[in-house]
Backbone as numpy.savetxt, mean C-alpha at the origin, in Angstrom:
# Nx Ny Nz CAx CAy CAz Cx Cy Cz
-6.21 -8.91 27.85 -6.10 -7.63 27.18 -4.71 -7.52 26.57
-4.68 -7.08 25.34 -3.41 -6.92 24.66 -2.92 -5.49 24.84
-1.67 -5.34 24.91 -1.10 -4.00 24.88 0.06 -4.03 23.91
0.39 -2.90 23.45 1.46 -2.81 22.46 2.76 -3.24 23.11
3.34 -4.29 22.61 4.59 -4.80 23.16 5.69 -3.77 22.94
6.64 -3.75 23.83 7.68 -2.73 23.77 8.53 -2.81 22.50
8.50 -3.94 21.87 9.35 -4.04 20.68 8.52 -3.93 19.42
9.01 -3.17 18.52 8.41 -3.02 17.19 9.46 -3.40 16.17
9.01 -3.85 15.06 9.92 -4.34 14.05 9.88 -3.44 12.83
11.01 -2.87 12.49 11.11 -2.13 11.23 11.57 -3.12 10.18
10.70 -3.42 9.25 11.01 -4.45 8.27 11.81 -3.91 7.09
11.60 -2.66 6.77 12.38 -2.11 5.67 12.59 -0.64 5.91
13.78 -0.16 5.73 14.06 1.23 6.04 13.94 2.11 4.81
14.13 1.62 3.66 14.06 2.49 2.49 13.65 1.76 1.25
12.93 2.44 0.41 12.49 1.85 -0.85 13.68 1.52 -1.74
14.70 2.32 -1.71 15.86 2.07 -2.55 16.51 0.75 -2.16
16.60 0.47 -0.86 17.18 -0.78 -0.41 16.31 -1.97 -0.82
15.00 -1.81 -0.68 14.09 -2.91 -0.98 14.08 -3.21 -2.46
13.99 -2.17 -3.28 13.90 -2.39 -4.72 15.22 -2.87 -5.31
16.32 -2.58 -4.63 17.60 -3.06 -5.13 17.86 -4.50 -4.73
16.93 -5.09 -4.01 17.08 -6.48 -3.61 17.65 -6.63 -2.21
17.98 -5.51 -1.58 18.51 -5.56 -0.22 17.40 -5.11 0.72
17.27 -5.80 1.79 16.24 -5.43 2.77 16.94 -5.13 4.08
16.65 -3.99 4.66 17.20 -3.63 5.95 16.18 -3.98 7.01
16.56 -4.85 7.89 15.68 -5.22 8.99 16.48 -5.08 10.27
15.84 -4.65 11.33 16.56 -4.51 12.58 15.87 -5.29 13.67
16.66 -5.75 14.61 16.09 -6.46 15.74 15.22 -5.49 16.52
14.18 -6.00 17.16 13.34 -5.11 17.95 14.16 -4.45 19.06
14.11 -3.13 19.15 14.86 -2.46 20.20 14.17 -2.64 21.55
14.90 -2.31 22.62 14.34 -2.43 23.96 13.21 -1.42 24.15
13.30 -0.29 23.52 12.28 0.75 23.60 11.45 0.72 22.32
10.24 1.27 22.35 9.43 1.32 21.12 10.13 2.12 20.03
9.91 1.72 18.80 10.49 2.43 17.67 9.84 3.80 17.56
10.63 4.79 17.24 10.12 6.14 17.06 10.15 6.47 15.57
9.11 7.10 15.10 9.03 7.47 13.70 9.80 8.77 13.51
10.76 8.80 12.60 11.54 10.03 12.38 10.66 11.16 11.85
11.13 12.37 12.07 10.42 13.54 11.53 10.39 13.45 10.02
9.31 13.87 9.44 9.17 13.85 7.98 8.69 12.53 7.43
8.40 11.56 8.29 7.90 10.27 7.85 6.46 10.12 8.30
5.60 9.73 7.38 4.19 9.54 7.68 3.86 8.06 7.62
3.12 7.59 8.61 2.68 6.19 8.64 1.24 6.10 8.16
1.01 5.25 7.19 -0.35 5.03 6.65 -0.65 3.55 6.79
-1.71 3.19 7.55 -2.02 1.76 7.70 -2.43 1.15 6.37
-1.92 -0.04 6.11 -2.29 -0.75 4.89 -3.60 -1.47 5.13
-4.50 -1.35 4.20 -5.81 -1.99 4.29 -5.72 -3.38 3.67
-6.46 -4.34 4.18 -6.49 -5.65 3.54 -7.00 -5.52 2.11
-6.36 -6.24 1.18 -6.72 -6.09 -0.23 -7.75 -7.09 -0.70
-8.12 -8.05 0.11 -9.02 -9.10 -0.34 -10.47 -8.83 0.04
-10.89 -7.59 -0.05 -12.27 -7.27 0.28 -13.15 -7.47 -0.95
-14.34 -8.03 -0.78 -15.23 -8.18 -1.92 -15.73 -6.82 -2.40
-16.03 -6.74 -3.66 -16.54 -5.50 -4.24 -17.98 -5.29 -3.80
-18.26 -4.12 -3.30 -19.61 -3.82 -2.85 -20.37 -3.09 -3.96
-21.68 -3.02 -3.80 -22.50 -2.29 -4.77 -22.10 -0.82 -4.78
-21.78 -0.30 -3.60 -21.40 1.11 -3.51 -20.09 1.37 -4.27
-19.14 0.45 -4.19 -17.88 0.61 -4.91 -18.11 0.59 -6.41
-18.97 -0.31 -6.88 -19.29 -0.37 -8.31 -19.99 0.91 -8.76
-20.92 1.38 -7.95 -21.64 2.62 -8.27 -20.68 3.80 -8.34
-19.74 3.88 -7.39 -18.76 4.96 -7.39 -17.86 4.90 -8.61
-17.47 3.69 -9.00 -16.63 3.54 -10.19 -17.39 3.95 -11.45
-18.67 3.59 -11.52 -19.49 3.97 -12.66 -19.63 5.49 -12.74
-19.91 6.13 -11.59 -20.03 7.60 -11.59 -18.71 8.27 -11.95
-17.59 7.68 -11.51 -16.28 8.21 -11.87 -16.04 8.13 -13.37
-16.45 7.01 -13.97 -16.30 6.86 -15.42 -17.18 7.86 -16.16
-18.37 8.09 -15.64 -19.28 9.06 -16.26 -18.68 10.46 -16.19
-18.14 10.82 -15.00 -17.54 12.15 -14.84 -16.30 12.31 -15.71
-15.54 11.22 -15.91 -14.33 11.28 -16.73 -14.66 11.34 -18.22
-15.91 11.09 -18.57 -16.32 11.16 -19.98 -15.97 9.93 -20.77
-15.76 8.80 -20.12 -15.36 7.59 -20.83 -16.53 6.71 -21.25
-17.75 7.09 -20.90 -18.93 6.33 -21.31 -19.55 6.95 -22.55
-20.15 6.10 -23.38 -20.82 6.60 -24.58 -22.03 7.42 -24.16
-22.18 8.65 -24.71 -23.32 9.49 -24.33 -24.65 8.85 -24.74
-25.69 9.20 -24.01 -27.02 8.70 -24.33 -27.41 9.12 -25.74
-28.03 8.22 -26.45 -28.53 8.51 -27.78 -27.50 8.31 -28.88
-26.26 8.06 -28.55 -25.21 7.84 -29.54 -25.11 6.35 -29.85
-24.93 6.02 -31.11 -24.80 4.62 -31.51 -23.37 4.11 -31.32
-22.42 5.02 -31.38 -21.02 4.63 -31.23 -20.28 5.64 -30.38
-19.02 5.39 -30.20 -18.20 6.28 -29.39 -17.84 7.53 -30.18
-17.94 8.66 -29.53 -17.58 9.92 -30.15 -16.07 10.14 -30.00
-15.48 11.02 -30.80 -14.05 11.31 -30.64 -13.69 11.81 -29.23
-14.60 12.56 -28.60 -14.33 13.04 -27.24 -14.26 11.87 -26.25
-15.15 10.88 -26.43 -15.14 9.71 -25.55 -13.87 8.91 -25.77
-13.46 8.74 -27.01 -12.23 7.99 -27.28 -11.00 8.69 -26.70
-10.96 10.02 -26.79 -9.85 10.77 -26.21 -9.85 10.64 -24.68
-11.03 10.70 -24.07 -11.13 10.56 -22.61 -10.70 9.16 -22.17
-11.06 8.15 -22.94 -10.65 6.79 -22.60 -9.14 6.62 -22.71
-8.56 7.25 -23.73 -7.12 7.17 -23.92 -6.38 7.77 -22.73
-6.82 8.95 -22.27 -6.15 9.57 -21.13 -6.43 8.79 -19.84
-7.65 8.26 -19.68 -7.96 7.47 -18.50 -7.13 6.19 -18.46
-6.90 5.57 -19.61 -6.07 4.38 -19.67 -4.62 4.68 -19.30
-4.11 5.84 -19.73 -2.74 6.22 -19.39 -2.60 6.43 -17.88
-3.58 7.08 -17.27 -3.54 7.30 -15.82 -3.61 5.96 -15.08
-4.49 5.08 -15.54 -4.63 3.77 -14.89 -3.35 2.95 -15.04
-2.69 3.02 -16.18 -1.43 2.29 -16.38 -0.36 2.79 -15.42
-0.28 4.11 -15.19 0.68 4.67 -14.24 0.37 4.19 -12.83
-0.90 4.16 -12.45 -1.28 3.70 -11.11 -0.94 2.22 -10.92
-1.17 1.41 -11.95 -0.85 -0.01 -11.84 0.65 -0.24 -11.74
1.44 0.54 -12.50 2.89 0.40 -12.43 3.41 0.80 -11.05
2.88 1.88 -10.49 3.29 2.32 -9.15 2.87 1.28 -8.11
1.70 0.71 -8.27 1.23 -0.31 -7.34 2.07 -1.57 -7.40
2.58 -1.91 -8.58 3.43 -3.09 -8.71 4.73 -2.90 -7.94
5.30 -1.70 -7.99 6.53 -1.42 -7.24 6.28 -1.54 -5.74
5.16 -1.02 -5.27 4.82 -1.09 -3.84 4.59 -2.54 -3.44
3.91 -3.32 -4.28 3.67 -4.72 -3.97 4.97 -5.50 -3.88
5.91 -5.22 -4.79 7.20 -5.89 -4.77 7.96 -5.54 -3.50
7.94 -4.26 -3.13 8.62 -3.83 -1.91 7.98 -4.45 -0.67
6.65 -4.54 -0.64 5.96 -5.12 0.50 6.27 -6.61 0.63
6.32 -7.31 -0.50 6.66 -8.74 -0.46 8.07 -8.94 0.11
9.03 -8.12 -0.33 10.41 -8.25 0.16 10.48 -7.91 1.65
9.78 -6.87 2.08 9.78 -6.49 3.49 9.12 -7.57 4.35
8.05 -8.16 3.85 7.36 -9.22 4.59 8.26 -10.45 4.74
8.97 -10.80 3.67 9.88 -11.95 3.75 10.96 -11.70 4.80
11.51 -10.48 4.83 12.54 -10.15 5.82 11.97 -10.21 7.23
10.77 -9.71 7.42 10.14 -9.72 8.73 9.84 -11.14 9.19
9.41 -12.00 8.27 9.12 -13.40 8.60 10.40 -14.11 9.01
11.49 -13.85 8.30 12.77 -14.48 8.65 13.22 -14.04 10.04
12.94 -12.79 10.39 13.40 -12.27 11.66 12.50 -12.67 12.83
11.18 -12.59 12.64 10.26 -12.78 13.76 9.39 -14.02 13.64
9.38 -14.67 12.51 8.55 -15.85 12.33 7.22 -15.51 11.68
6.70 -16.47 10.96 5.46 -16.25 10.21 4.27 -16.00 11.11
4.22 -16.65 12.26 3.08 -16.48 13.17 2.99 -15.05 13.69
4.12 -14.46 14.06 4.12 -13.10 14.59 3.73 -12.09 13.52
4.22 -12.29 12.32 3.97 -11.33 11.24 2.56 -11.47 10.69
1.96 -12.66 10.78 0.62 -12.87 10.24 -0.40 -11.95 10.91
-0.22 -11.67 12.20 -1.17 -10.82 12.93 -0.67 -9.40 13.11
0.44 -9.05 12.49 1.03 -7.72 12.67 0.22 -6.66 11.93
0.19 -5.47 12.51 -0.36 -4.31 11.82 0.75 -3.77 10.93
0.45 -3.52 9.66 1.46 -3.08 8.71 1.17 -1.64 8.31
2.20 -0.82 8.34 2.09 0.59 7.98 3.05 0.89 6.85
2.58 1.69 5.90 3.43 2.18 4.83 4.09 3.46 5.32
5.41 3.53 5.21 6.14 4.72 5.63 6.46 5.56 4.40
5.93 6.78 4.37 6.19 7.68 3.25 6.84 8.95 3.75
7.66 9.54 2.90 8.32 10.80 3.24 7.41 11.98 2.96
7.91 13.17 3.29 7.14 14.39 3.04 6.80 14.57 1.57
7.66 14.06 0.70 7.44 14.20 -0.75 6.54 13.11 -1.32
6.03 12.22 -0.46 5.13 11.16 -0.91 5.85 9.90 -1.37
7.17 9.88 -1.32 7.94 8.72 -1.76 7.89 7.63 -0.70
7.72 6.40 -1.14 7.69 5.25 -0.24 9.08 5.03 0.34
9.16 4.97 1.68 10.44 4.75 2.35 10.58 3.32 2.86
9.49 2.68 3.19 9.54 1.33 3.71 8.24 0.95 4.38
8.29 -0.09 5.20 7.12 -0.60 5.88 7.44 -0.84 7.34
6.48 -0.64 8.19 6.62 -0.87 9.62 5.64 -1.96 10.02
6.15 -3.03 10.64 5.32 -4.12 11.13 5.24 -3.99 12.65
4.04 -3.81 13.17 3.85 -3.67 14.61 3.24 -4.97 15.12
3.99 -5.62 16.01 3.57 -6.91 16.55 3.06 -6.68 17.96
1.83 -7.09 18.23 1.26 -6.98 19.58 1.34 -8.33 20.25
1.71 -8.31 21.52 1.76 -9.54 22.28 1.01 -9.32 23.59
0.38 -10.37 24.11 -0.34 -10.22 25.38 0.64 -9.95 26.52
0.14 -9.34 27.58 0.97 -9.08 28.76 1.47 -10.41 29.32
2.71 -10.38 29.75 3.28 -11.60 30.34 2.99 -11.63 31.83
């Protein structure tokens, strides 16, 4: 049976440090790490999941609700559809840009954690995104579980 080992690894303390090329990593303390007030932990989901039929159906319904599909009976795109696509593309571009920043920060934090604890320990670690009250990314928390000794 595994239990949460007393040491937890904070791989990155702040987005500003990570994005500037500096990564703050600390040795595992003797006591479990405590999450400061105003910081929310969100578990990161694995990104390599296959697309399901339900996900495709949801995306199609979202596109229909956003007005980006050609209406039934129309031979071409209407001005309303083109305007909806333009705004949907702008929103998607913002989401992709924000995701690229998070991916860059996660890669830097993972590299720092691997240097500190080794690739084997980090490969099985639970990773949490640390966000502030304002929704800004502060860093990542890697929780390493080890069996009882």
